[in-house]
Steps between C-alpha positions, in 0.01 A plus 500: 500500500676421175599778266465268200157645420495877497186681391564761234264790552300588189248765407160393639251363245745493211440202275690238306357219289654172386337287229607144419422429135482195273744447212335309214590342170335654196436153360252352748502756787650254749757631745855525366841510666600844383564733794882495514542538123241779499680697769842454337369648176292775660560864416347689793629789711297440817323836494164356613618218722657158467454184293652188654499123538264299717536147630453321166605594150137521388439806720604863482438768762450873453542740794393863499692776671380624838227752418272734694201469267312219330514694172881475512479130583275451196745692279788281620301182439399617154859585408634170635226313317591670174872425538430138582256445214748651254798302630302176503401554137868533407564162667204324334316456829208682660371595844172508693349539846287260702568318827564156348577371154195289411672190359879503547678195643699591812770228457608678180588818687867594548626678813653841425873549558593655832604379844170577671293322235729197513476493881121521480492205261734299720289574806148461364546257212215477253309775680745751352399404145133490593555855626478611136198708591461871448412763756483873558674641807417848629738695724373780726750740656505539879658773710609270783565134566223489759256640244602224261436223753166653598389547140606145407245370749233767445488417128458128568118493514485662154696221329181338357416823314838513327469132407151534352583817306815354344387140446631379164604138549208263445697242298782266607639209297240554230209462743249745643570493874166664588711755690512866404860512626675162497845666508499539877467123545855470362624768740330331796717192456799689641548462877524873575199607296183640649438776747726713711485398870385743767781753550505798736760715324826494304699358792249219527539432127880492538472256790270276293731518199808423711324201654425360153855573387662339805282192448630476143160572346585827322816653362350825367178697494430343160441167673181640653226428245237681706198645323612842624845566642728787598777565249767671713752578227239700309321646801171352383220259570459250214161355400566167327161333441397644162506302177663687215210664313457456126578867429676787672193712583365266771856464632515876553148498644600240760788727602246782544294280732809419705601866527151620596451224752841556659432873529167441671638242741806707595292816535221351713695224684189288561506257791513144375585159642763328283462175693132477410572594140753215477237248608292566188775612259568162342130431446436844351800464271367167375156648441645783289723265300219255436204731439640849432231767521244236604696401813350502846755631748490475879509813714647414843383825660135445403521118517323452172560455129466778246501504122837608364332689217295714738789555744732605218242741357468663842877529530533670161232747610674594826836541326366795300662759728837326472470471123420870469799597714732271303359587157417143405120474494497398133718202588265384773221535244677234292459257790143609559409425136656155527312428821160608373543338160580173675770438239838425654801407287430137594147535363635661183736206445214255540294700253780472242510123544126490430570681172811310390460158661877477545746655744763587240274765352404617849868573568530671161212729598671567835814597313303743282332648806834570669637665186211745474550853632213554741411793722222541753215731414564848632 
């Protein structure tokens, strides 16, 4: 086995959150090429995490520190949001959430400086610029490499829930796509996107990775665009399917769901059949992207379809014990209110277009929503 990938042990169930955000002009709220200039001028000491480039200059990413509690994740996100809003104002630009920009033109995007970004552009061509989409990634700490490989697969059937709860990308190229989350269609264009294959343990993962590497398909773990993947250098499992929400509260709430779900799965170790789950995973992912809470998802164990809304409500109910132990029930309640109101971020964006009749003002409202300081009800 190669020693190129070594799993760094981390504290179980610790969390980290990454948010990819949109940089906008203050003139018409289109995307702007401001990331490098923004970072060069930034006055920030890193106390709550990192702010860094993403693949194009119209994107900026904030990363929290590794934290044990969702409350601390929320504090980091709030602090990073405040720093970014203030620094953007000094540079005559602004920032917002959302999984896609509703009307930007992808050929106008500029690849960020850096060897990896340049290699990605050289390898994937126009797909790299079309990858100007915005997601939330959630890291969950694992005690062992085998736990990480097991959890990567055990979380797979829950991907549709994370998609529906975070959906905030109904518009692409100025058009309503009729999807709740159109962002993932851009991700799916990459050859190593999709689901993790069936893997027995860490050694099996290494063998699979080495096979891909020897065949010239991957050069690093970052070349695996799986929906959920192990992240060996951090000692985590990374959930990658969420759109970036329009504000930081749902972002923290999604981290709470990931933490509670991981605790339950690792504690109970339910028997599941990853091969069967893979047979319906692509269909269920499409359903969640297209219909959100109204999706019908296929259950391979029961050989039938079930409403995503009802299945998600049941899951939030059974996670009560985990939420109590982790001190994050109020964050799960944020998701519960969204589910029962039937108002996702995608629905909110459509409601703003009904009011304004133009997407420029919809983006302006999104910007205002991201700037607001919001807390869940206690």
